N, C-alpha and C positions, 0 to 999 in steps of 0.2 A: 548584388542578383548577378551574376556574367556566367552562364551556362558554357562559354565557348571555354572554360579554364577546366572544364571537365572532359571537352572529348578525345583527350589522349587517352584516356580509358579503352576507349575504340581499340589503339593500339594495329594491331595490323588487317582492320579492315577493311575496305576501299570504300576513300573515300570520295574519290573523282576518278573520274575517266575521262580523260583527257587526249588522246590520241595512244596515251599509255595508263597505267592502274597507280596512284598515288594513297598509298597507306595512311589513313590516318595519322601514326607516328611519325611520318614524311611527314606531310600536309604541316603539321604543331612543328617542323623545328624547322623550316623553310618560313614559315607564317610570323615565327618568334624570332627568327634571324632578319627578317624585314622588319620589324617594329622596332627591334633592336637599336636599329641603327636610326632609327626618329631619337631614341633617348625617351626622359621624363614626358610627362602627361602635358600635349600640345594638340596641336589643330595641324593637320594632316586634309589636302585636297586627292582624291582620289581618281583617275580620271577611267573609269571604266570599259571595259565590254567584255563579253560571253568568251573569259580564258581564265588561262589558269594564276597568270599574276593577279588579275584583279581580286579574285577571289581569292586568294592566298593572302594578299596584302591585307584585304579587310578582314577576317580572320585573324591574323597576328595584330593589329593595329586595336580589335577590340578587346582580344587576351590583353595585352598591354595598356590598357585604361589609356590607348592614344585616341581620339575623337576623329573619326575618318568622316570628310565631307564629299558623299557619293554622287558624281555628277559623270554626264552622258562621253566619253573619247572623243567622241567627233564634234564637241563644243567648238562655237565658231572664236577664233585668239581675240575677237575685242570684249566679248561676255566673260571669257575666262581672266582677262587682263582686270574685266571690270570688279568680279568677285573677289581676284587677289587685293586687290585694291581697300576694299570692302573688307575683306575677313581676314587677312595679313597671314596666310598657309606658315608653318616653320619647314614645310617640306608640302611637294609633290608630287605621286607616284602616277607615273604613268610612262606611255612610249619611250624608251630609252632614242628615239628617232625623232619625238617632238620637235619641230624645228624653232619655235618660239622660246621655248622653256629653254632650249639644248644653248641658245645664243644669250641667254642670258643667268642662268641658274650652271652650278656644279650640280655633275653627278657623285653622292656620296654611297649610293650603292647600287648593283646591279644585280638583278637575278632573271633570267630568262630575257624576255623584248621589254621586259619595263627598270628602267630607274627609277630611284629615289632621289629627286631633285631639290638641293637644298636654299632655300631663301635665301640671296645677298643681305638680308638684312635682318637683324632678328627680331624679335618683338616678344612681350611677355605675354598670353592669355591669361586671362583670368578665368577660367572655366568651373560652373558647376558640379559641385563632385558627384554630381548624377547623371549630366550629361552623356550619356553613350555615344551618338552618331548624330548627322545632318541630314536631311533628304528632301531634295526640293519640290514642293509643290505640284500635284498633277504634271509631273515630269517634264517642266518649261525650265531646262534648263540656262536661260539667261535672266530668270528673275531672281532679284536678291532674297529672296524670300525662302529661307528656309523653315523647316517643322526640327523642332528639337524634340530627342529623342532619346531616352534615360534606358541603362539594362534592365530596370525593370519593365520598361514598356514592349521592349525588342525580346524578352526569352519570355512573359508571360502569355504576350502575344502569339510565340513560337509554340509554346507548350497548350494551349488552350486547341490551336491549330491541328497539330500532332494530336492529341486528342479526340478532337473529334470526326477528321481521318482517317484512325487509326492508322497514323503512319508506325512501321515497323525497319528493322537494321535492315529489311532485305529489300525495298523498296527501291527503286531505279528512277527517279527523275530526271528528265531532260530539259534543259535548258530551250522555252521559247521567248522569256521575256528577258529583257536589259535588268539586270540585278541591279541598278541605281536606282530603276522603280521600284514602291512598296510590294506590290505583289509578286514579284519577280524575286524578290529579296527573301521576304517573307517563303518562299519555296524553299529557297538555302537555307537559312533559319533553322523553320522545321522540322528540314528530316536530316541536320548535319546533327543533333539536340539528340535524335533516336538511332545515330547509328547507320543511317542511309549511304546509300550511293550516288552521286552527283554526277550524269553527263553531263560533262559539259561543252556546247557547241555554240559557233555563232552562225552555221546554215539556216537559212528561211524556210519554212515549213513548205512553199515552193518548189525547193530543188529535191531532186530522188536523191541526196548524199544524205540528209536529213532524216527522209524514212528510212534510207541502207542504213545509217546507222541506229536507227531505233531497234533494227529488228537484229543488228548485229551485237551489239549491249542488252538488246532485252529490255528496254525501257517499260520501264510500269506505271509510267503517270508522266502528266503535260498538264500546264494550265494555258488558259487564253483567254485576252480580252476578248469583249464584243466582235472586234474585226475580222482575229483571229479564224473565230468560229463561222465569218463572214466567209473564208477562205477556203474553211473545211468543207463547206457545203456542197466550195467549187469543185472542191477534190472530187468528188463523193466518197467523204468518209466511208457510210456504209458501205463500200467495196473495199477499202483498204484492208489487209490481210498482216495484223499488230497483234497474232496470240499472246506474247507477255502482255498488252495494256491492260490494267485492272484499273484504274480511275484516272477520269477527267475532273478536272478544273475548272471554273468560270469566274474571273468578276474583271473589275475593271471599267462597270460601264452596266448598263442594262441592257440586254440580250433580251429582242423579241420574244414573245407571247410565242408564238408561232417556231421561229429557230427552238426555244428552249425546250420546246414539246417534242420537236424534231430528234434533237440530242437525246431528248430522254427516253424518248422509244427506240433508237438506232444505239444505244449504250446497254439500252436492258435487254437489245434482242442478242447482244454479242456480250453480255454478262460482266459490262464494264461499268462501275458504277459514277455516275454522274451528277455533279457539286455544283451549285449554280452559288455563289456569294458575294457578298458588300461587305463594303471598305474603301477607309480613306487613310491617306497617310499620315492623318493625324490624329488617327488610330494606330498606329503604328502600321496597319494593314488591312486586319479581318475583324468585323463585327459581327457577322451575323453568317449564318449558309442555309443550303436547303437541304435535309436529309435526302441522299439518294433513293430513297424509297419511297418518298411522294413527290420527287422530282415530275411525277404525271401530274397526278392529281392537284397539285401546286403549282404547275409550270406557271412562269411570270413573277412569282412571289421572291424575295429576299430571305427569306425563311425565319428562323429562331435564334433568339442572339448567343451568341462563340460559349463555350463555357465559361464559367466564372463573370459573367459582361449579362448587362441589362437591357432593353430597347424598353423607350417610352416614347407617348406622345404628347404635346403639350398645341392648345389653341392660340388665338392672336394675343390672349391676357396670360398666357401665360400659365392658366388651368389646365391639370392632366384631364386629358382626355380616356374612356372606359368603356366607349359606346365602341363596338367592331362596326368598320365601315365611316367612321368618320375622320377626314384627313385633318393633318398637323402637323407640326412641324415634328420632325422625329428626332429624339434625343437618345444621345447612349454614356452608360456609363459602366467605367472598366478601370482594371488596371495598365491598360492598353495604349490609356488616352494621352497622348504627348504632355507634354511640358509646355508648349506654348509657342513660337514662332521666335526667326530671328531674322534681320532684316544688316545685321553687319557685329564685327566682331563684340561689339558694346552690349549687346543682350544674349553673351555664352553663360555670364556672370548670373545670368535672370534666374532665379527658382521656379517650382512650378506654378502657373499664373492655370491651368484646367482644373488642379484636384480631381482627377477623376473623371470631370463629364464633359461631353461634347454637342456642343447642340449642330447637326451636321447642314443644317440648310436647304435639306432634304423634304420634300413633304412627303406622307404616307397615309396609310392607314393596315389595320388589322383586320383578319375574317375572324368569326366565330372559333376557331380552333388557335386563335392566339400567331395565326402566320401573317409578317409583315406586310406590305405590298408599296412602293415608290409610287405616287403619284404625280411628282414633278420637285423641280426648284423653286426655291421660296425667289428666286431674283430671274426665275424664266416664267414669271407671271406678268398678263400686260391687261389692260381696261381695253374692250373694244365696246363702243357708246355703253360705257360702263358698267358692263359688265366683266368679270375675271375671268379670263381665259388661258390655263399652262400651255405654253407653248409644246410642252413635252409632249401631254396628251392630246393635240393636233395632230403632233409628230407619230405617235400610236396607232393614232383615228386611221390617219393615211396608212401609214405602212399595213394595217389589220388588212385592210383592202386592196392591198398587195402593190402600192406606187411606195415608190425608194424615194423619201422626202426627207426634208428636215425643215425647221423652224425659226424665225429669229421676229422679232419687232420690236417697238413702241407703244406708249399706247394708244388707241386709233389706229394704228399700224402693224398688220401683219403682214410677212417676207415668209412664200411660199417658195422651197427652192424646190425641183426636180429634176434626175438623171434622165426622164424619158419624156417622148411628145406624148404629157398625157393630158396639158393644162384643163382640154376643157372636161375630163372625167373628174377632176380633182378639183373644179370648179362647183362641178353637181354634189360632191359628195360636202364641201363645205358649207356648203347652203343648206341640203336638206337635213344634213345631221347635227349644224352647229347652229345656223338659222346666221352667218355672220354674214357681213357686208364690209367693204373697206381694205380688202386684201389683194395680196398682187403674189401673183406667180410666175419666176424665172426661172427657165432652163439651164443646165449650167453641165457640165462635161464630168467633173467628179465635184467629191463631196472634201475639202480639205480636212486632212487629219494629220493628228503627231506619230511619232513613230510609235505612241503605243495606242495607234487607232482612235483615239479619243476626237471628237470633233472640234473642230476649231472656227467656232462659230464667229469671232471677228475678224475672220478670213475670206469668207464670205461676202462677192462682191455687192455694190450697195442698191 
């Protein structure tokens, strides 16, 4: 199932706007030319930015059954070399000015500012016939662990997303997320299969040029992780004049119930559909969504399973939970569940190890209407004086009381990091609401995050 094989049917419709318009026919011609240089089915590293070169390369490789590994163009040279040693790509599609690659590899093809660098040593990969794509887990560009995705994973998920968002050919999403990130890539895939136009820019939402481009090109859609919505709140999104905007989506982490309700209300006033969604790279991108008409009365919920997917809960013994408001591990079943992981080229010949079932590692419950709510991570549970404490629930409690905090800990040691001088108030809340002892509160200047906005708990000070 390779839906990009069909996109030439959109012919002269505009596929991409990036300083000028590129029709689907032109994109396909360029994409196929890039892939043709790579030749037979092999492995290619793509160092991605939000530009036409990265996008067309990706489309070409998927169409031509070459397996791309999508990496951030800003990946550190030593990390890149480590991945090259582990996976032995035949080619690397990257900026033609990439210094390290230019010194060790020949350019076999050039398009725009990108070149296809050919590996000096030939290596014959054994690739499972269903393997379509490799993505990093949680956006950690230096990790050797990749998620193995099949053509069915990619395009069944794209079809489900296009269905529940009701994506049409006249939609025009603008890029706000990296395309090597599963959420950003899912926006591209789900819009291309419907013949929509993607406005490609690497401009930040904090820049005037981003909003100028939105208005000029009449963007209808964009998506963001929680950090993006925090920025939009600071920018006073409710005051922005964007008459063409029809749909906002949010995924990539839990948006606080307060912020979720605020954006639901603002969007409802502006006539914009606002969808909060839930997913993991291990499920290609999306597993659930909150229908926009329920975004106020179900604020904070991840919603219901995507079309053709199924959500369920299991208790500690692996038995199904069928009672509302009882927390257990969230299990997902669907055709978008990945084939498994890879940690070196030897794993690329592996067949499907998941068989369509994903243990998410998230704790959740559902309400009386069957809407799901994430309550924490299994690995974010500690014991304090013998009681199980969810670090995510502690964070949520403090955030609800207006404290910008993050929490880490080990058994009998809870650490709370705050951005404000509010240690006295936090201490009072923890003691009154949770009756806890043995916690430490530390003020920090900023919360460490990766460029997708996800909190880097491992980088918090001791």
